[in-house]
MDAnalysis code that builds the backbone (N, CA, C; Angstrom):
import MDAnalysis as mda
import numpy as np

u = mda.Universe.empty(198, n_residues=66, atom_resindex=np.repeat(np.arange(66), 3), trajectory=True)
u.add_TopologyAttr("name", ["N", "CA", "C"] * 66)
u.add_TopologyAttr("resid", np.arange(1, 67))
u.add_TopologyAttr("resname", ["MET", "ASN", "GLU", "PRO", "THR", "ALA", "ALA", "ASN", "LEU", "ALA", "VAL", "GLU", "LEU", "THR", "ARG", "ARG", "ALA", "VAL", "GLU", "SER", "ALA", "ARG", "PRO", "ASP", "ALA", "PRO", "VAL", "VAL", "PRO", "ASP", "ARG", "PRO", "ARG", "PRO", "ALA", "ARG", "VAL", "ALA", "SER", "ALA", "ARG", "LEU", "ARG", "VAL", "ALA", "GLY", "SER", "LEU", "HIS", "SER", "VAL", "ALA", "ARG", "TRP", "VAL", "GLU", "PRO", "ARG", "PRO", "ALA", "LYS", "VAL", "CYS", "GLN", "PRO", "GLY"])
u.atoms.positions = np.array([
    [98.208, 94.291, 60.908],
    [99.019, 95.254, 61.307],
    [99.909, 95.801, 60.175],
    [99.644, 96.954, 59.725],
    [100.454, 97.464, 58.593],
    [101.593, 98.392, 59.121],
    [101.599, 98.664, 60.379],
    [102.663, 99.587, 60.928],
    [103.745, 98.674, 61.452],
    [104.975, 98.763, 60.957],
    [106.098, 98.009, 61.413],
    [106.470, 98.434, 62.862],
    [106.357, 99.631, 63.220],
    [106.667, 100.011, 64.577],
    [105.726, 99.411, 65.545],
    [104.446, 99.340, 65.227],
    [103.519, 98.670, 66.198],
    [103.731, 97.161, 66.231],
    [104.208, 96.583, 65.188],
    [104.443, 95.184, 65.037],
    [105.722, 94.906, 65.931],
    [106.749, 95.705, 65.842],
    [107.996, 95.530, 66.629],
    [107.674, 95.747, 68.034],
    [106.815, 96.763, 68.355],
    [106.530, 96.946, 69.780],
    [105.742, 95.700, 70.393],
    [104.798, 95.206, 69.578],
    [104.043, 94.125, 70.082],
    [104.913, 92.830, 70.287],
    [105.852, 92.639, 69.453],
    [106.761, 91.467, 69.570],
    [107.645, 91.712, 70.779],
    [108.128, 92.936, 71.015],
    [109.095, 93.202, 72.135],
    [108.273, 93.021, 73.422],
    [107.015, 93.504, 73.513],
    [106.287, 93.426, 74.799],
    [105.893, 91.985, 75.068],
    [105.602, 91.165, 74.004],
    [105.256, 89.773, 74.107],
    [106.480, 88.976, 74.608],
    [107.685, 89.325, 74.091],
    [108.936, 88.662, 74.435],
    [109.265, 88.975, 75.907],
    [109.082, 90.199, 76.387],
    [109.282, 90.565, 77.714],
    [108.327, 89.823, 78.706],
    [107.063, 89.703, 78.312],
    [106.092, 89.030, 79.117],
    [106.465, 87.592, 79.263],
    [106.859, 86.922, 78.178],
    [107.136, 85.492, 78.190],
    [108.467, 85.261, 78.985],
    [109.394, 86.098, 78.793],
    [110.723, 85.955, 79.491],
    [110.615, 86.259, 81.015],
    [109.555, 87.032, 81.348],
    [109.448, 87.369, 82.816],
    [108.937, 86.131, 83.654],
    [108.522, 85.173, 82.916],
    [107.995, 83.912, 83.663],
    [109.169, 82.936, 83.925],
    [110.380, 83.180, 83.415],
    [111.522, 82.372, 83.579],
    [111.958, 82.339, 84.974],
    [112.485, 81.277, 85.556],
    [112.929, 81.255, 86.971],
    [114.113, 82.169, 87.273],
    [114.978, 82.485, 86.291],
    [116.025, 83.244, 86.530],
    [115.845, 84.773, 86.075],
    [114.478, 85.045, 85.880],
    [114.179, 86.466, 85.437],
    [114.466, 87.360, 86.686],
    [114.801, 88.642, 86.350],
    [115.018, 89.625, 87.418],
    [113.674, 90.026, 88.151],
    [113.760, 90.193, 89.448],
    [112.574, 90.652, 90.234],
    [112.530, 92.171, 90.259],
    [111.480, 92.784, 89.739],
    [111.407, 94.228, 89.779],
    [110.287, 94.488, 90.771],
    [110.609, 95.180, 91.896],
    [109.630, 95.499, 92.876],
    [108.723, 96.550, 92.411],
    [107.520, 96.525, 92.938],
    [106.505, 97.590, 92.649],
    [106.957, 98.944, 93.257],
    [106.626, 99.949, 92.487],
    [106.961, 101.227, 92.940],
    [105.976, 101.635, 94.138],
    [106.538, 102.217, 95.177],
    [105.648, 102.617, 96.267],
    [104.751, 103.736, 95.808],
    [103.497, 103.697, 96.326],
    [102.548, 104.710, 95.916],
    [102.578, 105.844, 96.884],
    [102.452, 107.046, 96.343],
    [102.499, 108.215, 97.192],
    [101.339, 108.177, 98.228],
    [101.522, 108.852, 99.374],
    [100.551, 108.864, 100.411],
    [99.266, 109.582, 100.054],
    [99.436, 110.601, 99.092],
    [98.299, 111.362, 98.845],
    [97.299, 110.611, 98.071],
    [97.715, 109.585, 97.354],
    [96.713, 108.680, 96.604],
    [95.942, 107.912, 97.675],
    [96.566, 107.409, 98.738],
    [95.796, 106.657, 99.732],
    [94.752, 107.579, 100.441],
    [95.094, 108.874, 100.774],
    [94.143, 109.561, 101.394],
    [92.907, 109.963, 100.482],
    [93.282, 110.080, 99.174],
    [92.236, 110.356, 98.255],
    [91.258, 109.174, 98.084],
    [91.943, 107.951, 98.155],
    [91.126, 106.758, 98.103],
    [90.200, 106.676, 99.270],
    [90.611, 107.070, 100.451],
    [89.795, 106.945, 101.636],
    [88.602, 108.010, 101.522],
    [88.900, 109.126, 101.007],
    [87.841, 110.193, 100.870],
    [86.851, 109.672, 99.822],
    [87.245, 109.111, 98.733],
    [86.361, 108.544, 97.659],
    [85.534, 107.419, 98.123],
    [86.265, 106.529, 98.963],
    [85.516, 105.323, 99.537],
    [84.456, 105.830, 100.488],
    [84.733, 106.866, 101.299],
    [83.714, 107.355, 102.222],
    [82.613, 107.915, 101.577],
    [82.838, 108.710, 100.413],
    [81.804, 109.297, 99.756],
    [80.948, 108.226, 99.034],
    [81.594, 107.255, 98.396],
    [80.765, 106.113, 97.740],
    [79.978, 105.347, 98.880],
    [80.510, 105.247, 100.046],
    [79.847, 104.526, 101.040],
    [78.524, 105.222, 101.512],
    [78.699, 106.543, 101.635],
    [77.437, 107.328, 102.030],
    [76.401, 107.432, 100.918],
    [76.902, 107.484, 99.703],
    [75.925, 107.312, 98.537],
    [75.210, 106.011, 98.463],
    [76.023, 104.916, 98.757],
    [75.393, 103.615, 98.825],
    [74.366, 103.467, 99.870],
    [74.591, 104.180, 101.006],
    [73.579, 104.122, 102.119],
    [72.376, 104.892, 101.683],
    [72.588, 105.946, 100.890],
    [71.508, 106.868, 100.449],
    [70.610, 106.138, 99.485],
    [71.245, 105.412, 98.498],
    [70.376, 104.736, 97.492],
    [70.095, 103.310, 97.774],
    [70.391, 102.785, 98.917],
    [70.099, 101.480, 99.251],
    [68.582, 101.280, 99.273],
    [68.084, 100.249, 98.676],
    [66.637, 99.933, 98.622],
    [66.124, 99.527, 99.965],
    [64.976, 99.998, 100.269],
    [64.352, 99.656, 101.539],
    [63.363, 98.479, 101.299],
    [62.989, 97.640, 102.291],
    [62.097, 96.648, 102.075],
    [60.726, 97.283, 101.717],
    [60.009, 96.602, 100.869],
    [58.684, 97.125, 100.472],
    [57.686, 96.877, 101.502],
    [56.792, 97.816, 101.689],
    [55.687, 97.574, 102.632],
    [54.677, 96.768, 101.972],
    [54.394, 95.591, 102.496],
    [53.424, 94.709, 101.966],
    [52.109, 94.764, 102.744],
    [51.044, 95.001, 101.978],
    [49.707, 94.992, 102.753],
    [49.197, 93.537, 102.676],
    [48.953, 93.036, 103.823],
    [48.489, 91.605, 103.894],
    [46.971, 91.669, 104.348],
    [46.187, 90.979, 103.601],
    [44.741, 90.990, 104.039],
    [44.592, 90.269, 105.368],
    [43.673, 90.887, 106.194],
    [43.446, 90.067, 107.215],
    [43.132, 90.507, 108.579],
])
């Protein structure tokens, strides 16, 4: 690392990560996700599910002698 800014940033981020494991560390709640993201996820999941049904392999027809 030849960049002092990158080195300082790496040290700061590492320090924050290490100190966040301390028992007296402050608890930062996750930000609530907007509702539009949830509806988009449902649409994408439905599309992927239909594609999965479309490309699902079918059992091969086996010709048995006899």
